[in-house]
C-alpha positions, 0 to 999 in steps of 0.5 A: 495544488491540482495540475489537471488540465481540464474539467473533462479529465476530472470527469473521466477519472470520476466516471472510470472509478465509478464504473466498477466495484472491487468485485469487477476490478479483478475480472476486468484486469484478468479478462484483458491481461495485466501489467505490474506497476512498481513505484521507485522512491529514489528514482521518482518513477514508476516501472511498468512490467508486462504480466505475460513475459515479465518484460520492462515496458516503460518507466514513467516520471512521476514526481518526488518520492513515489511510495503507495501505488494502487489502481482504479477499480477497473484497472485503467488508472494508477494512483501513486502517492508523492512526497516532497519530504526527503527520505530519512534514515530509519529512527532508533528503536527503543527496548519495546520496539518503538522509534525514538524521536527527537524532541518536537520531531517525527520520523522523516520530519524534515520540514526545513527541506521539505518541498510541500509543493510536490505532495500529492496523488499523481494519476497515470493513464495506463493506456498512453503510459503518461502522468496525466495530473496530480491531485492535493491529498494533504501533507506528505501522503505515504499510503492510501486506499481507494473507496469501493466506488472509486470516487474517493481516496483515503490517505495517510499523511505521515508528518501531520498525524492525520488521515485525508479523505480526498474527493477525486473529481473535485481534486479536494481534501474534504475531511481530515481525521486526526490519528496517531503519530506516523500514520502509514497503512490504509485499508478499506474493509470488504464492505466499504463502510470503514477504513483502517489507518495503522500508525507505526509509533505506539502500535495504534490502529484507527477505524474510520467510518466512511459515512460520517468520517469519525473514528468508530474504532481504536486498538493497539498492536505491537510496535510499527503496524504497516499494513492491513489485510481483510479475510471477509468470510471470517470477520478477521483482519491481519496487521503485521508488527514490523518490530516484533516480527509477528502478525496480529489477528484482529476480530474486525467487528469488535476491534480487538486482538484474537491472537498473534502469529510468530514469524521466523527469526529476523522477519520484519513484516511489512506488506500482507496480501491474501491469495485469490481463494482466501486460503493463504496469507503472504507476508513480506519480511523485509530484511529477512529477504523472504515471504511467509506463508500462513494458513489464513484459517489455522493461522499456522506458518506453512512455508517461507520463500526466499526472495530478493533483498528487503522485500517491501510491498507485494502483489498477486497476479489476477490469476493467482499464479504469481506473487511480486515483491518490491526489493528496494536495495537491489532495485528489482522485483522478485517473481514468485511462482505460487504453485511451487512457492519458488522465486523464478525471476528478478526483473530490474526497476528503478531506484529503491522500488517501494510498492507493487500494483497490478493494472490492466493491459492495454 
């Protein structure tokens, strides 16, 4: 349940969220400098790293199993998904790349050991670098996205095959949308009118209307889709299929596949991010230890950058100069210079970094 101290803090959150739309967010962060926030799944904390010199500033305890992490539209607050469901080994994969589940169970389904009181979205005040509270967001939240006005959070609830819509100011789940098994990635369309939910098992992707909270689109891709990135100018979405080692190019208006992009051998794509100018798509390749570079318009794979061990979540600096990858097994992030497409530094984090977000400096 909510741990908010008082209604004034809730009002502050709502006001900050509504103060800037996504178009202003990058400008606000860039103007004040930036920091890199990393969620550490096994040490139950978030590492804050200085953008200018990549030094570690602070480690903030946040609660159990932090995974998805995103900033408020103005970059002054950090939201992080927390879960009391214990970490489980990855499931076995069948010949088609789909997870093999135990009868009656899901991947990461450890209900007997789960601490449901730990589930929620933690809220960090970036200026004070402290956890200010936690809001309820349904069972076992893994990933999420914020609405364009910053007033709502769209959450994937991995163990209940659903997505939740959370009213931040009220600290309340207002809508629950049934989706497929193992929902994971959540992304809001550029116009804010829809959000996508990717489901690892079976390759289902659902499109939810943000006014009616009904499913308005549903399509399938190759197994284990993880995340989504949108190219607004072309009406295109990019969805990685981890098990198949490829990127699905999706018509985001018609909700259908246009083509697939094969990645280098051994790639297990997870996170996708577009460059600030929309020219390139960057893909973290998991066990391959690399990031692929794709021309976002011709769909050609133009390069590969070697980074740390099993890069997972990625983020790009507001000025477009650097890319950061969360390297789970080695407890660090890679810093990549996008002018040279070379890794230039590793920075230690907590245990098993999962995702990366950019926030404003103090």
